[in-house]
N, C-alpha and C positions, 0 to 999 in steps of 0.2 A: 353758332347757336348756343343758347344758355339752358342748362338743365337745372331745374328747381326741385327741391325735395322738402316736404313738410312731414316730419316724423312725429306721429301722434302715438298715444297709448295703445290704440287699436290697429291703426293702419298707417302706412307710409304712402302719401299722395305725391306723385311726381309728374312733372310736365316739361316738355321740351319746347322752348320758344325760339322763333326766328324773328328777331326784333320784338315787336309788340304782339306778333301773331303766334298763337299756340299751334304747334305742329302736331303734338300728340300728348295724351294724358293717360297715365297708368295709376293703378292702385294695388298695393300689395300688403299683406299682413305684417305687422310689426312683430319680430321675433328676436328676443335678446340672445337666443341660443344659436342663431344662424351665423355663419362665418362670412368674412369679407368676400371669399370666393363664391359662396352661395348667392349672395346678393349681386355680385359682379356678373356671374353667369346668367342670373335671372334677367337683369337689366340688358345685358348684351343680347339675350334672346328676344327681348322686346324690340330693341333697335333693329335687329336682323329681320324680324317679322314685318316691320314697317319699311324695310329697304333703306334704312338710314345708317350711316357709318358712325360709330362712336367717336371717330377722329374729328367729326364735325363739331363736337362739343368744345367750345372755347372757354367756358367757365361754368362753375357750379355754385349755386346759392342754396343754403340749407337752414331751416329752423328745426329745432328738436326740443321736445319736452321729455325725452327719454335719455338722460345722460349716459346710461350704461351701454347704449348702443353706438354712441358717437365715435368711439375709437374704431370700431368695426367699419362704420360707414366711411370714415376718413381714409382708412386703408384701401377700401374698395375703390374710392374715387382716384386715389393715387395709382393703384395697380392696374385698373381697367380703363380709366379715362385719361390718365396722365395729368390730372389736375389736383391742385390743392384747393379744397372747397372753401367758400366764404361762409362762415357761420354768423348768424344773426346773434350778436352778443352786445352787452352794454358798451356804449362808446362808438358803435358803428353809425355811419351817416344815414339818416332816415328822412331828413327834410321836414320833420315835425319836432316840436318841443315836448319832451316827455316829462310831465310834472307828476312823478310817482315818488312817494316817500323813499323807497329803496328801489331804483330801477332794475337791480339784479333779481328782484322778485317777479318782475313782469315777464311772462312767457314770450319767447321769440315769435311764436305764431300770432300772438296778440299784437305784437309790434308790426309784423308783416301785414296783418289785417288792417291796422290803423293807417299804415302808409298807403295801401291800395285804396281804402275807402276814401281817404282824403284826396289822393291824386285823381281818382277816377270819378268820384261823385260829388266833390266839393265839400264845403263845410258851412254850418256845423253838420256833423254826420254821426249817426249811431250805428255801430256794426255789431252783429250778433253771430257767434259761431256755435252751431248746434253739433257738438262733438260728444266725447265721453262725458265732459262737463259742458254746460252751456255758458259761454262767456259773453258779456256785454262790455262794450268800450265806447268812449265818447271823445271825439276830436272837435274842439270849438272852432269858431270862425277865424281865429288867429293861428290855427294850426297847432294848438296845444292839446296833447293827449292828456285829458283830465283824470282818467281812471275809468272805473266801471264797477261791475259786480259779476259774481260767479254763482251758479246754482247747479245742482245735479243734472246731468243729461237725461234725456227721455229713457234711453235703455237702462241707465243706471237706476233711475227711479223705478222702472218696471222690475228690475232684478231685486231691488230692495223690498218691493211690495210682495214678491213671491217668496223670497228667502226668509223674510221676517215674519211670515205667517205659516200656520200649520196646515191649512186646508185649501188655500187659494192656489189654483193651478197656473202653470205657465201659459202665456197667451201671446198671440201675434200682435205686433204693433200696427193695428189697423184702426182707422177712425170710423166708428159706427155712425149711422145716419142720425141718431138722436142721442140725447143725454140719458133719457129714461129707457132702460133696457130690462128685459125679462129673464135674463140668464146671467150667471156669474161672470163669464168671460166678457160679455157685453158690458156689464157693470164696470169691470176693471178697465176695459178699453176706453169707455166713456169718461170715467173719472180721471184716468191718467192723461189722455190726449186733450180733452176739452179743458180739464183743469190746468194743464200745461199752457194751453193757448191763453187762458185767462191770466196766468202768471206773466207770460210774455207781454201781453197787452198792458197790464198794470205797470210792469217795470218800465216799458217804453214811455208810458204816460208820466210816470214819476220822474224819469230822467229828463224828459222835455221840460217838465215843470221846474226842476232844479237848475236846468240849463237856461231857462227863460226864453226858450226858442221852440215854439210849437211847430215851426216849419222845418225842424231838423230832419234831414233825410235819413231813412233807415234801410240798411242793406243787410241781408242775411246770407250766411254760407254754412257749409257743413253737411254731413250726410243725411241728417234728419230734418233739414230746413224745410223741405217741401211739405212734409207731414204737418208742420205747424203753420207755415206761411200761407198755405192755401186758404186757411180759415181766418187768419189774422189780417185785418185791414190796416193794422198799424205798420206793417212792413211794406216798404215801397218797391223793393226789387230783390230778386234772388241772384246771387253770383257764386256759383259753386267753386269757382277757381280763385276766389278773392285772395286767399293766403298765398297761393303760388304766383299770382300776379304781383303781389306785394314783394315777394322774394326777388322777382325779376327787376322790379323798380329799385329795390335796395342795392342789388348788384350793380346796376348801371350808375347809381350815385357814388359807388365806392371803387369802381374798377380803375379809375385814374390814379 
């Protein structure tokens, strides 16, 4: 079995794969103060709860956008799983051609998303990850990762709206039934959610125009993808495990 881990700014998403089949998926908070033992005991408990032995893990594939935690996670993998993890870093085999001015600037999670989107949904493909930041990426019909764009995530935008004003209250990220609302919270929810949907639709339209392919497939992933994708007709499908699937594919391309 292969264990995959996507370490993000807010949470660590991890999944156990048996071949191409996902056995189990877990999500834990990212904490730079937690020790390798704390992470190890936590994951060991998850495995025990599912009745799966950690000895069945034959390899570990990781993407991380939080460098300060990598040393801790590597030690956890060594001490609890007896495995040296495979990190998604520049130069690793991906099966796609990365045309980025400086490949070292490209987040490993975006690389994993590109690989999974290309392998699972064909090309050209546009992939969107709704995380702390919302990232867009494009792989053309030749398997070239052309680049993309980044904008603030939905939660980040909501936090900026509240913290940057004196009287606007905190509010729940819910989509109101209409854009016209008669109270402050409804106004904020409508402006943020429907405004964000409009932004996503426009960016997809612009990307397709620059790509010259109106038929480009669009796949969305990330914790807040459902909130936006339900209303956006520009998104073809949701795949909440896109990044983790990409990590499994990358592992298989490099394990030899």
